[in-house]
C-alpha positions as CSV (number, residue, x, y, z in Angstrom):
1,X,28.6,13.4,62.7
2,X,29.3,9.7,62.4
3,X,31.7,8.8,59.5
4,X,31.0,5.8,57.3
5,X,33.7,3.1,57.1
6,X,36.0,3.7,54.2
7,X,35.1,0.4,52.5
8,X,31.3,1.4,52.5
9,X,32.1,4.8,50.9
10,X,34.2,3.2,48.3
11,X,31.4,0.7,47.4
12,X,28.8,3.4,47.2
13,X,31.0,5.6,45.0
14,X,31.7,2.6,42.8
15,X,28.0,1.9,42.3
16,X,27.3,5.6,41.5
17,X,30.1,5.6,39.0
18,X,28.8,2.4,37.4
19,X,25.3,3.9,37.2
20,X,26.6,7.1,35.6
21,X,28.7,5.1,33.1
22,X,25.6,3.0,32.1
23,X,23.5,6.1,31.7
24,X,26.1,7.8,29.5
25,X,26.5,4.6,27.5
26,X,22.8,4.3,26.9
27,X,22.6,7.9,25.9
28,X,25.5,7.5,23.5
29,X,23.8,4.5,21.9
30,X,20.5,6.4,21.4
31,X,22.4,9.4,20.0
32,X,24.4,7.3,17.6
33,X,21.2,5.6,16.5
34,X,19.7,8.9,15.6
35,X,22.8,10.2,13.9
36,X,23.7,7.2,11.9
37,X,22.0,7.0,8.5
38,X,19.6,4.1,8.0
39,X,20.9,1.0,6.2
40,X,19.8,0.9,2.6
41,X,16.8,-1.3,1.8
42,X,16.9,-4.1,-0.7
43,X,14.6,-3.9,-3.7
44,X,13.2,-7.1,-5.2
45,X,12.1,-7.4,-8.8
46,X,8.3,-7.3,-9.3
47,X,5.9,-8.1,-12.0
48,X,3.0,-5.7,-12.6
49,X,-0.2,-5.5,-14.7
50,X,-1.3,-2.1,-15.9
51,X,-3.9,-0.8,-18.3
52,X,-3.4,2.4,-20.3
53,X,-6.1,5.2,-19.8
54,X,-7.0,5.4,-23.5
55,X,-10.7,5.6,-22.6
56,X,-10.4,7.2,-19.2
57,X,-13.1,9.7,-18.4
58,X,-15.3,10.7,-15.5
59,X,-18.9,10.4,-16.6
60,X,-20.3,9.1,-13.3
61,X,-19.5,9.4,-9.6
62,X,-19.0,6.3,-7.4
63,X,-16.5,7.9,-4.9
64,X,-16.0,11.4,-3.4
65,X,-13.2,12.2,-5.8
66,X,-15.2,11.8,-9.0
67,X,-16.9,14.9,-10.4
68,X,-18.3,14.6,-14.0
69,X,-18.3,18.4,-14.2
70,X,-14.5,18.4,-14.2
71,X,-13.0,17.7,-17.6
72,X,-10.3,15.1,-18.0
73,X,-7.4,15.7,-20.3
74,X,-7.0,12.2,-21.8
75,X,-3.7,13.0,-23.5
76,X,-2.2,14.2,-20.2
77,X,-3.5,11.2,-18.4
78,X,-1.8,8.9,-20.9
79,X,1.5,10.8,-20.6
80,X,1.3,10.5,-16.8
81,X,0.5,6.8,-16.9
82,X,3.3,6.1,-19.3
83,X,5.8,7.9,-16.9
84,X,4.7,5.5,-14.1
85,X,5.0,2.5,-16.4
86,X,8.5,3.6,-17.5
87,X,9.6,4.2,-14.0
88,X,8.8,0.7,-13.0
89,X,10.7,-0.7,-16.0
90,X,13.7,1.5,-15.3
91,X,13.8,0.1,-11.8
92,X,14.0,-3.4,-13.2
93,X,10.4,-4.5,-12.9
94,X,8.3,-6.3,-15.5
95,X,5.1,-4.5,-16.7
96,X,2.5,-6.4,-18.7
97,X,-0.3,-4.5,-20.3
98,X,-4.0,-5.2,-20.3
99,X,-5.9,-3.8,-23.3
100,X,-8.5,-1.2,-22.3
101,X,-12.1,-1.5,-23.5
102,X,-14.0,1.6,-24.7
103,X,-17.0,1.2,-22.4
104,X,-15.0,0.7,-19.2
105,X,-13.3,4.0,-18.4
106,X,-12.0,2.9,-15.0
107,X,-10.0,0.0,-16.4
108,X,-6.9,2.1,-15.9
109,X,-7.2,1.3,-12.2
110,X,-5.9,-2.2,-12.8
111,X,-5.3,-3.0,-9.1
112,X,-9.0,-3.5,-8.6
113,X,-9.4,-6.3,-11.2
114,X,-7.9,-9.2,-9.2
115,X,-5.6,-10.3,-6.4
116,X,-2.6,-12.6,-7.2
117,X,-0.8,-14.4,-4.4
118,X,1.7,-17.4,-4.9
119,X,0.6,-17.6,-8.5
120,X,-3.1,-18.1,-7.7
121,X,-5.6,-15.6,-9.0
122,X,-8.7,-14.5,-7.2
123,X,-10.8,-12.4,-9.6
124,X,-12.9,-9.4,-8.6
125,X,-16.6,-8.8,-8.3
126,X,-17.4,-5.1,-8.4
127,X,-19.9,-3.3,-6.2
128,X,-21.0,-0.8,-8.9
129,X,-22.6,-1.7,-12.2
130,X,-20.5,0.7,-14.1
131,X,-17.4,-1.5,-13.4
132,X,-19.0,-5.0,-13.7
133,X,-17.3,-5.7,-17.1
134,X,-13.8,-5.1,-15.8
135,X,-13.9,-8.3,-13.8
136,X,-14.4,-10.5,-16.9
137,X,-11.7,-8.5,-18.8
138,X,-9.2,-9.4,-16.1
139,X,-10.2,-13.0,-15.9
140,X,-9.9,-13.3,-19.7
141,X,-6.4,-11.9,-19.5
142,X,-5.2,-14.3,-16.9
143,X,-6.7,-17.3,-18.7
144,X,-5.3,-16.3,-22.0
145,X,-1.8,-16.1,-20.4
146,X,-2.0,-19.6,-19.2
147,X,-2.5,-19.0,-15.5
148,X,-3.5,-22.4,-14.1
149,X,-5.3,-21.4,-11.0
150,X,-7.9,-18.7,-11.6
151,X,-11.1,-18.4,-9.5
152,X,-14.1,-16.3,-10.0
153,X,-15.4,-15.0,-6.7
154,X,-18.9,-15.4,-5.2
155,X,-18.7,-12.3,-3.0
156,X,-18.0,-8.7,-3.8
157,X,-14.3,-7.9,-3.6
158,X,-12.4,-5.2,-5.6
159,X,-9.1,-6.9,-5.9
160,X,-6.0,-5.2,-4.5
161,X,-8.2,-2.1,-3.9
162,X,-9.2,-3.9,-0.7
163,X,-6.6,-6.6,-0.3
164,X,-3.0,-5.9,0.8
165,X,-0.5,-8.7,1.1
166,X,2.3,-9.1,3.6
167,X,4.4,-12.2,4.5
168,X,2.2,-12.9,7.5
169,X,-1.2,-11.6,6.6
170,X,-3.8,-10.7,3.9
171,X,-5.1,-7.3,5.1
172,X,-8.7,-6.9,3.9
173,X,-10.7,-3.7,3.8
174,X,-14.5,-3.5,4.2
175,X,-17.1,-0.8,4.7
176,X,-17.6,0.9,1.3
177,X,-16.9,-1.7,-1.4
178,X,-15.8,-5.2,-0.6
179,X,-18.2,-7.5,1.3
180,X,-17.0,-8.9,4.7
181,X,-18.0,-12.3,3.2
182,X,-15.1,-11.9,0.7
183,X,-12.6,-12.2,3.5
184,X,-13.4,-15.8,4.3
185,X,-13.5,-16.6,0.6
186,X,-10.0,-15.1,0.2
187,X,-8.7,-17.0,3.2
188,X,-9.9,-20.3,1.9
189,X,-8.5,-19.7,-1.5
190,X,-5.1,-18.3,-0.6
191,X,-4.6,-20.3,2.7
192,X,-3.4,-17.1,4.4
193,X,-4.8,-15.5,7.6
194,X,-7.0,-12.6,6.7
195,X,-7.3,-9.5,8.9
196,X,-10.5,-7.6,8.4
197,X,-10.2,-3.8,8.7
198,X,-13.2,-1.4,8.8
199,X,-13.0,1.7,6.7
200,X,-15.1,4.6,8.0
201,X,-14.1,7.7,6.0
202,X,-15.7,7.8,2.5
203,X,-12.6,9.6,1.1
204,X,-10.7,6.4,1.7
205,X,-13.2,4.0,0.1
206,X,-10.6,1.3,-0.6
207,X,-8.0,-0.1,1.7
208,X,-5.2,1.0,-0.8
209,X,-6.1,4.6,-0.3
210,X,-5.5,4.4,3.5
211,X,-2.7,1.8,3.8
212,X,0.4,0.8,1.9
213,X,2.7,-2.2,2.3
214,X,6.3,-0.9,2.4
215,X,8.2,-4.1,2.9
216,X,6.0,-7.2,2.4
217,X,8.7,-9.6,3.6
218,X,9.1,-7.7,6.9
219,X,5.4,-6.9,7.5
220,X,6.1,-3.2,7.3
221,X,3.3,-0.8,6.4
222,X,2.3,2.8,6.5
223,X,-1.3,4.0,7.1
224,X,-3.6,6.8,8.1
225,X,-5.3,5.8,11.4
226,X,-8.4,8.0,11.1
227,X,-9.5,6.1,8.0
228,X,-10.3,3.1,10.2
229,X,-12.7,2.3,13.0
230,X,-11.4,2.4,16.6
231,X,-11.2,-1.4,16.7
232,X,-9.4,-1.7,13.4
233,X,-6.9,1.0,14.6
234,X,-6.2,-1.1,17.7
235,X,-5.6,-4.2,15.5
236,X,-3.2,-2.3,13.3
237,X,-1.3,-0.9,16.3
238,X,-1.0,-4.4,17.8
239,X,0.1,-6.1,14.6
240,X,2.3,-3.2,13.2
241,X,3.6,-1.3,16.2
242,X,6.4,0.3,14.2
243,X,4.3,1.4,11.2
244,X,4.8,4.7,9.6
245,X,1.8,6.9,10.4
246,X,0.6,9.4,7.8
247,X,-1.2,12.6,8.7
248,X,-4.4,13.8,7.2
249,X,-2.8,16.2,4.7
250,X,-0.8,13.5,3.0
251,X,-3.6,10.9,3.2
252,X,-5.9,13.4,1.5
253,X,-3.5,13.7,-1.4
254,X,-3.8,9.9,-1.7
255,X,-0.2,9.6,-0.5
256,X,-0.8,6.1,0.8
257,X,-1.9,4.9,-2.7
258,X,1.7,4.0,-3.3
259,X,3.7,1.0,-4.5
260,X,6.9,-0.2,-2.9
261,X,9.4,-2.8,-4.1
262,X,11.0,-3.0,-0.7
263,X,13.3,0.0,-1.3
264,X,11.8,2.4,-3.8
265,X,8.4,3.8,-2.9
266,X,6.5,5.4,-5.8
267,X,3.8,7.7,-4.4
268,X,2.0,10.9,-5.4
269,X,4.5,13.8,-5.6
270,X,2.2,16.1,-3.6
271,X,2.4,13.9,-0.5
272,X,5.6,15.7,0.6
273,X,5.2,15.0,4.3
274,X,5.9,11.3,3.7
275,X,9.2,11.8,1.9
276,X,11.4,12.5,5.0
277,X,9.9,9.7,7.2
278,X,10.4,7.2,4.4
279,X,14.0,8.3,3.9
280,X,14.6,8.0,7.6
281,X,13.6,4.4,7.4
282,X,16.0,3.7,4.5
283,X,13.4,3.9,1.7
284,X,13.8,5.9,-1.5
285,X,10.6,7.9,-2.2
286,X,9.9,8.7,-5.9
287,X,7.3,11.3,-6.5
288,X,4.9,10.6,-9.4
289,X,2.4,13.0,-10.9
290,X,-0.9,11.3,-11.7
291,X,-3.1,14.4,-11.3
292,X,-5.5,13.6,-14.1
293,X,-6.1,10.1,-12.8
294,X,-6.7,11.5,-9.3
295,X,-10.0,12.9,-10.8
296,X,-11.2,9.3,-10.9
297,X,-10.1,8.7,-7.3
298,X,-6.9,6.8,-7.9
299,X,-3.2,7.2,-8.0
300,X,0.0,5.0,-8.2
301,X,-1.3,1.8,-6.5
302,X,-4.7,1.9,-8.2
303,X,-3.0,1.7,-11.5
304,X,-0.8,-1.2,-10.5
305,X,-1.7,-4.8,-9.9
306,X,1.1,-7.0,-8.6
307,X,1.4,-10.5,-10.2
308,X,2.9,-12.3,-7.2
309,X,4.4,-15.6,-8.2
310,X,3.4,-15.2,-11.9
311,X,5.6,-14.7,-14.9
312,X,3.5,-12.9,-17.4
């Protein structure tokens, strides 16, 4: 058997040692990344608009969650809503209150009444007659509070129910409520690129039931893929490859109908499967019980309109 020259053996052994060292180093880095706790997130102060459920009831059905045969405990609904409001204030956020009107039982879902970006207000135009009056109530509130740039829309949009704001995009749902024509209207008004997303599961009739912005500054979201069409899922995967993916069990508890200030994520307490993934990313999940309001098809986000760039 022919022996290799000593210098060739030495070079080969050195390359093998270097490869082993690099492999061990990469493995150590991956292991350390898994073992090290995530860096804490930074919360930013927010301004919200909410409406108490003084007249909340379910007397009609315009989404799969609503059943007029199931009674609503208005006193309990108010207690649960007040807990959410108080949690926001305890976290350092500002909460303004929109006065409810007796003939508009769904006004508690304040997120649907408008979209506010950079201090500009695009009002809502509701798809169902039962909610028509809410749009004017919201516009009146903004005008009475001196908001200088308030627009009444031409096309149907249900506010933040179907618009989600990140630093780079205005994500826009369609399929059950908001008209696709509202997307171009919003883009023209806000001057931000709008990404249209098709909703296909009637349980997730608004975008805010299927997708939540976790960190608007970093374009970080969580969502439930099966609520969207195949093309929309592909768009979300392309734009948000590191998104937190929710499973059906948590989505069906409206776990994605959540609000984040960049650190604290307030979400339905029953969506337990989201708590650990959120913590692993450095967020602090805060479970909220809005069981009575769920009878109307809404939870944390539905009750919360963000006033971006406004001091109410």
